[in-house]
C-alpha positions in Angstrom: -0.3 40.2 -43.8 -2.3 42.9 -45.6 -4.3 45.2 -43.4 -8.0 45.1 -43.9 -8.2 48.9 -43.4 -7.8 50.6 -46.8 -9.2 54.0 -45.8 -6.9 56.7 -47.1 -8.3 59.2 -44.6 -6.8 57.5 -41.6 -3.8 59.2 -40.1 -0.7 57.3 -39.1 -1.7 57.0 -35.5 -5.1 55.5 -36.2 -3.5 53.1 -38.7 -0.9 52.0 -36.1 -3.7 51.4 -33.6 -5.7 49.4 -36.1 -2.7 47.3 -36.9 -1.9 46.7 -33.2 -5.5 45.7 -32.6 -5.3 43.2 -35.6 -2.1 41.8 -34.2 -3.8 41.3 -30.8 -6.8 39.6 -32.4 -4.6 37.3 -34.4 -2.6 36.4 -31.3 -5.2 33.9 -30.2 -5.2 32.0 -33.5 -1.4 32.1 -34.0 -0.1 31.2 -30.5 -2.9 30.3 -28.0 -5.0 27.9 -30.1 -2.2 25.5 -31.0 -1.3 25.3 -27.3 -4.9 24.6 -26.3 -5.2 22.0 -29.0 -2.1 20.3 -27.8 -3.4 20.3 -24.2 -6.8 18.9 -25.3 -5.5 16.2 -27.5 -5.6 12.7 -25.9 -2.4 10.7 -26.4 -2.9 7.3 -28.1 -0.8 5.5 -25.4 -3.0 6.2 -22.5 -3.5 3.2 -20.2 -7.0 1.7 -20.0 -7.0 1.6 -16.2 -5.1 4.4 -14.5 -2.9 3.4 -11.5 -3.9 6.2 -9.2 -7.4 4.9 -8.1 -5.8 1.5 -7.5 -3.3 3.1 -5.1 -6.0 5.0 -3.4 -8.2 1.9 -3.0 -5.2 -0.1 -1.6 -4.4 2.7 0.9 -8.1 2.8 2.1 -8.2 -1.0 2.4 -5.0 -1.1 4.5 -6.3 1.7 6.7 -9.6 -0.2 7.3 -7.7 -3.4 8.0 -5.5 -1.7 10.6 -8.6 -0.1 12.2 -10.4 -3.4 12.5 -7.4 -5.2 13.9 -6.8 -2.4 16.5 -10.5 -2.5 17.5 -10.4 -6.3 17.7 -7.2 -6.1 19.9 -8.8 -3.5 22.2 -11.8 -5.7 22.5 -9.7 -8.6 23.5 -7.6 -6.6 26.0 -10.4 -4.5 27.7 -13.4 -6.5 26.7 -15.4 -9.3 28.3 
């Protein structure tokens, strides 16, 4: 890639720093952007309803059922 700095008065050290800065600026477009695009892309085979909320709902429902059964049993044992 041609450097955009064509100034003949730049010494070798300044020219090297400018090229290093250009390389760091281009790093995002060459390496980081494709990775970000890959992470942001949505695959076409995603399920319509994810399984995780269903598992969480089932766990909460079982916990509530066990709680109500325990309270009902305690009421039968120590109640009226």
